[in-house]
N, C-alpha and C positions, 0 to 999 in steps of 0.2 A: 415422551418428550425427546426431541432430538439433542444430540450432544456431538462434540467432535470425536473423531477416532482417538485422539489423545486423551480426551476426557474419559472416554469409555475404557481404554486400557488402564488408566490410573485407577478408576473405580473398581475394575475387575481385580487388579492387583490387590487393592485394599481389602476387597471381600474375601479373598483367600488368605489373608494374614500377612501381607507384605507391609512392613513399616518403615524400611529404608531403601533408597535407591542410590547406587554410587555411580559416578560418572564425571565427565567434563563437558560443560555446556558448549554448544555450538550451533551454528545457523539451522541446520536440518533438524535438530532436537528442540528448537525454540518453542514450537507448539506444545511439545510433551513436557518440558521443563515448567512452562507456564501453567499447564494444567496441574503439575504437582504443586506449585506455589499456591494455586487456588483452592486446592483440595484441602491443605493444611494439616492433615493427619498422616501423611507420609513425609518422612524427612529426606530432603535431598542433601546427599553428602558429596560435595565436590572434592575430587581428589586432584593431585598434581600430575598424574600420568594414568592414562586409561588402564594400563596393566595393574595399577594399584587398584582400580574399581573392580576388575575381574577378580583379583586376589582377595579383596574384601568380601565380595559375594561368595567366592569359593569357600573362604573361611567360615562364614555364617552357615552355608549349606552343609559343609562337612561336620560342623559342631551339632546343628539342630536336625539335619534331615529335611528341613523345610526349604521351599523355593526362595532363592535369593536373586536379586536383580541388579544388573549393571548395564550401562550403556556408553557408547561413543558416537561421535558424529561421522559425517561422510568421510570416506577414504581412509586417510591416516589415522583418524580418530578411532574408527572401527578396527583398523589393523592392529593398533596397539593392544586391543583387548586379547588378541589370540593367545599370546604367551601365558597370560594369567588364567585364561579359561582351560588351559590344559590341566591345571590343578583339579578343577571340578571334573573334567573329562576322565582323567586317570584315577581319581579317587571316588568316581561314581556318585557325584553329589548333584542335586537338581539345581540348576542355575538357568535364568532366562537373560540372555544378552540381547540388547536392542541396538541396533545401529541405524543411524540416519542415512537415507539415500539421497542420490541427486533428484531434482524434480522429474517427475515421471515423463514430462514431454521432452526432456533433454537426453533420456537414456539412449544409448547406441550412438551418441553424437561426439564421443571423447570429450565429454564435458569435464569441467574443473574438478578434480579428485575423484572422477568416476572409476569405479572397478567393477568386478563381478562378485559381490559379497556372498552369494549362495555357494559359489564355487570355493571361495576363500575359506569359508567357515565349514566346508563339508567334512573335513577330517575331524575337527574338534566337536562338532555338534550332532547329537542324535536326530535333530530336525532342524531345517533351515528353510526359510520362505521369505519372499519379498511380497509385501502387499501392493497390489496395483490399483485397488479400489476400495472404497468404504464398506461396500457390501460383503467384501471377504472377511472383515474385521472379527466378527463373532466366532466363526468356526476356525479361523486361523488361530486366534488367541487361545481358543480352548485346545486345539491340536498341540501348540507349541508347549503349553503348560503340562498337558496330559503326557506328552512325550518325555519331558524333563523328569516328571515323577515316575512314570511307568517304566523308563529305560534308564533311570539313575544317571542322568547327564545333562549336557548343555543343549538347550534349545535356543535358536536364533531367529530373531525377526528383523528384517530390513525394511524400514518404512520412510518413503520420501516425504519431505515437508508438506507438500500439497495433500498427500493422503492423510497425514497426521492432522491436517486442519479441515478435512472434508467432514460433512455432517452425516450422522447415521442415526437411525431410530432403532438400531439392533439392540437386543437384550441377550445377556449371557445365560444360557441354560445349562443345566447339569453341573452347577458349581460344586455340589457335594462330591463329585467324582474327582475333582482335582485336589488330590492329597496323596500322601505316601501310601504305598502298597501295603495291605494287610498281610500279617504273617500267616503262612499256610503250613499245615502239618504234612508230614510225609505219608507215603503209602504204608498201611500197617503190614503188608507183606514184606516190603524192604526192612521194616523195623524188626520183624520176626527174624529175618535172616541175620541182621546185625547182632541181635541177642545171641543167636546160635554161635556166630563167630567169636564174639566177646567171651562167651563162657568156655570156649576151646583155648583161649589164649592165657598165658601165664604172666608175661611182662607187658602191661598195657601203659601206653603214654598218651596224653591228650595234647594236641596242638591247636590252640585257640587264636582265631582272628577277630576282626572287629565285628564280624557277623554274629558274635556272641554277646554283643554289647547289651541287648535286652535280655539276655539269659544267663547272666553271671551267676546268680544264685543256682540255677540248674547245672551249670558246668562245675561248680565247686561240690554240689551234691553228687554228681556223677563221680568226680574225682575221688571223693570220700568213700562212695559205694564201691569203687573198683580198686581203691588204694593206688591210684595212678597220679603221677607227677603231671602238672600242667605247665607246658611251655606256651609262650605267646609270641606273636608277631610285634614288631615295633609299634604298629598302630594299635595293637590291643594292650600295650603295657599298662595303661592308666586304668584299666578296668578293675583291677584288684590291688589292694595295698601291697607295697613291696615286700613285706616280710611275712606275708601269708605262708604258712608251711607247705601248702600245695602248689603255690605260685612260684615255680622254680626259676623263671627268668626267660630271657629272649634266646634267639638262636641267630647264627650268622655273625657278621661283623658287629651288628648292633645287638649283641647278646653275649652269651657266655659258653664255656666248654661243657658245663653240666647239661644245659639244654640240648646242645648239639649231640653229645654222647647218648643221652637219653632217647632221642629220636632214633639213632642208629641201632641202639642195643635192644630196643622194644621188639617183641614179636608181633605186636599190633599197636598201630597208631590210629587214634581217632582224630581226623583232621576237620576241624569244626569252624565254618565260616571264614575261610581263608583261601585265597589263590596265591599263596606265597611264591615268589617267582625265582627264588635262589635254589634251583633244583639240587645243587650239590650238598645242601644241608638236609635234604629230605630222605626218608628211608629208601634203600635200594631194593628191598626184598619183596615189595609188592603187597605186603601185609598192611593194607591201609584201608580204613573206612572213611570215606570223605562225605560230609553232609553240608549242603549249601543250597540256598534258593536258586542259584544260577546253574542251570543244567549245562551250559556250555563250558563251565570250568571244570567239570568233572574229569579227572584223570590227565589233565594236560601238563601237570608239572611232575608227576611220578606215577608209577604204576599203582592202580587202585584195585583192591579186590571186590569192593562194593561201593557204589555211588548212590547216595540217597538225595533226591531233590525235596527240600523242605527247609522251612525256617528252623533255627537252632532250638528256640524255646520250646514250641510244641513237640518237636521231635524228640528232644531229650526228655521231656515229661513222659512221652511214650516209652522210652527206653527204661527210665527209672521204675515205671510200674511193673517192669518184667524182669529186671535184673536183681539177683540176690546180693547181699552184703558179701564182700570178698575179705577174707581173713589174712591171706598171704600178704606180707609187707615187705618182703626182701628186696624187690625191685625198688620200691619207693624209698626205703631206707638207704640203699646204695646211692641213689640219686641225691637224696637229701644231704648225705655226707659230702658228696662231691660239691654240692651247692655251698655248703658251710665253708669249705676250704676256699672256693672261688670268692665268696663274699668277704672272708677275711683278707684275701689278696686285695679286693677293691677297696676295702676300708683302709688298708695300709697305704695304698697309693693316694687316698683321698685325704690324707693328713697333710696339713700345710707344711711347706718347706721352711728353712730358715727365714726368719722375719725380713731379711733385706733382699731376699732372692725374688725374682718374678714368680707370680702365682702359677702353681701347678694347675693345669685346666681341670684335672679330675677333682681337685679341692673346690674349684669354682662351681662346677656343676653340682657337687654335693651340697655346697653352701646355699645355692639357689633353692634347692628342695627343702633345706632346713628352715630358711627364712620365708618361703612362700606360704600363703594362706592355705588351709586345707582344701578350699574349693577354688583355688586359683585356675586360670587357664594359662598354660605355658606353651608358647609357639616357638618351636625349634627350627632353625634354618638347616640348609643342606650343606654338607661338607664335614670337616674334621669335628666341627661342633656337634653334629649328629651322633658321632661315636662317644664323645664325652658325656652327652646328656643321656644317650641310650643305655649306657653302662652304669653311670654314676648318679644320675637323678633318682631320688627315691620318691615314688609317687605315694599319695595318701590314699588312694582309692576313690576319692571324691573329686579329685582334680580332673581336667581334661588336658591332654597333651595332643597338640596338632603339629603337623609337619608336612613337607612335601613328600608324602609316603611313596606314591607310585610314580610320580613325575620326577622326583629328586632334583628339583630345580633350585639353583642357589638364588638367593635375593628375594625369597617369596614370604618370608616370615613376617615382616612388618605389615605388608598389605593385608595378609590374612588376620593379624592381630587388630588392625583398625576395624575390620569387619566385625570380629568377635566383640571388642570393646564396645561398638556401636549398640550391640543388643542390650548391654548393661553396663552403664558408665560406673556403677558401684562395684563391679567385680574386679578383682585383681587380675590384670592380664600381663604377663611377663614374656618378653622376647628374648630368646638366646640365639645370638647370631655372630658369625664370624665377621672380621673386619671387611673382607671382600664382598661378603653378602650384603653387609649394612650399606656399603658405598653404591651398590647397584641401583637402589631406589630411595636414595636419600630424600628425595622430594616428598616422600610419603610420611616423613616425619612432620613436615608442615601440615599435611592433612590431620595428623593427630593433634597438632597444636590448634590449628584453625577450629576444628570441631569439638574441642575439649574432650579428647579421647585420652584418658590418663595411662597410656601404654607406658610400661617400664622396659627400657631396652638394656640388655647386658651385651656388650660387645667383647668377644673373645678375640683380643688383639694380638696377633702373632706376626703381623706384617708379611703375610704370604697367603697363598692358596694352599692351606694345610693339607688337605686330602690329596690334592694334586701332588704336593711335595712327597707324600708318603708313596703314592703310586709310582712316582718316577724312581724313588730310591728302592722300592720292592723290586723294580725291574733292573736295578743295578746302574741306573743313570744318574749323573750329578744333576741336582735340582738347584741350579745356580742362577739361571736366566728364565724370566717370564713367570716363575712361580713366586717371586718375592716382589714387594713393592712398597713404596713409602705411603704414609697415612696422613691425613689431617688430624687435628686435635678434635676428636669427636665430642668431648665434653664442651669445648669452646663452640663447636657448631650447635649443639643443643641450646647453649645460652643465646646464641645468635638468632636462633629461631623463636626466642621468647620462652623456652622451657628451661629446665634445670639440667645441669650436667656435672658429673663427678668423674674422678680419675683414681685408678689404683695401680701403682707401679710396683708395689712389693707386697709380699705375702702378709705383712703385719698390718696393712691397711685394709684388707678385704672385707672383714666382718663389719667394720664401720662404714665402708662404702656401700655394701648392700643394705645395711639399715638405713642409711641416708636416702638411697635410691627409692626404697619401698615406702618410706615415710612421707615422700613428697606427693602433694595432692594432685599435681597435673603430670603431663608427660614428662619423661626424664630419661637420661642416658648415662649409664656407667661404663666408662672406658677402662677395661681391665687388660693390662699387659701380661700376657701369659707366656710361659716358657715354651718357645718354639721347638725345643729339642725333645719334648715329651712325645712318646708313642702310645697309641692306644693299646689296651690289652686284648689282643685277638684270641679267638677261641683255640686255634692250633696253628702255630707258625712252624713250617718245616725248616730243616737245617739249611736247605738251599735258599730260602728267603732270608734267614739270618745272614748268610754269607753275602747275598745281593745288597742288604741294607748296609752291611759294613763296608763293602766295596764301594757303594755309592758315596758313603761319608768320607772315604779316603780321597776319592776323586774330587769331592767338594773342597776338602782342605788343600789339596794341590793346586786347584784352580784359584783358591783365594791367595795362596802364596805367590802364584804367578800374576796376580792382578786380573784374572778372568781368563 
């Protein structure tokens, strides 16, 4: 039976498990959105900005590992997808982006909104193709989805309206191949070498990334077997409950001194499922065993003694079969004691200040984790809020934490949260975002309201680009112009959108404010005025940095006295 290319695409997406598509309607997409309307079993979620559509799809794909879909119409509509698609590209999540093209007969004629989409999407997409006729549909759709899954990234299709409307009798073959890649075990010879190297080592540390997500049990078993502390990347933070005795904490600025020191002091580090980019925090002695599915990441961040290509779970199972129980605990005890002292410092800073003072952001992050449900999804924006939540949020081990991990883009949290919430409207989804990040894509809160997505937004309001402010001061520069700004009343904005809004201006109001926010049935915003003078607790601050911070503060005070 013949069907249009648009109907064929919708049916294919449904058959592989897609249940929502995010986008903004428009002329070139009309045949596609109409096919979605008639299919009835795929939900069209119209967003207010195409970047929000791409972010929603990226959020879904990062959370589930399954294909998510977004679209934008011709020219500017597709262009707006690009920034959001970098979330999926940088975090290796399977997303299909569909753009509408100008009518095929008009291509090359400088037609209204015409551009060259395959060229435009080439950097962000692992696959990009323009359909020129209906006969291409079956194999092009298969290739796009296969690339998104197989290469863990964005696939892009540009489809003109006349091609969307064209009839085809094509059938999609090999549907069973369109899925996430299976986990593959490592070469037994490599595992044998790893066993030998581990047995020779005395102080062993484990550094776990999100590639360990399906292997948490095996990681902890290995840590117990080797009496090894486990450090994690920010993206891997949520995999284990915060107070697990072997789960020491993060490294880098979104981490703590115990983890940083443990990696430097170990004489063997097992680097599992991570391509951690901050090389200054990785071991310098080359005593590293790196295990990852991606051969291309081996040894590119630090010197590696042995690189093993394979999925973490089956590879660790191979190691566990051959490694004896280690009794030596001195290194683990040293790291554990350092972790205890660091946690005591974090706890002290998380105490609420005097009731009439602005909220200290550490206390706000800690309170979010105290009030959040055990299986909540917490979406963290980029900026100073990342540091507050990365260090003070205490995960349950059942929650999921998403952020702009490798793209590190400001303003991405609400769009991702909408995608996550659309998967399950009964799940608690909390957004932690700075005031600058929230204002970037304010329109996506109307997406939450329109589609009954009960996202709860906590705004860390310090009326400045907080992380930029810190970076300027760290360089000894006064952060008086450009890094600060006025804000709207975010609670009033939420009410104007038809949602609920609450405000916290002093510490004594915080607990009640969070309870009100999370008890609200629909989308809501909590506008929390935080103390802008608070600094994150960085793992190791050198004396010259302290001096530059002090110098910058003096310069800011002098400028204020002079009126700028």
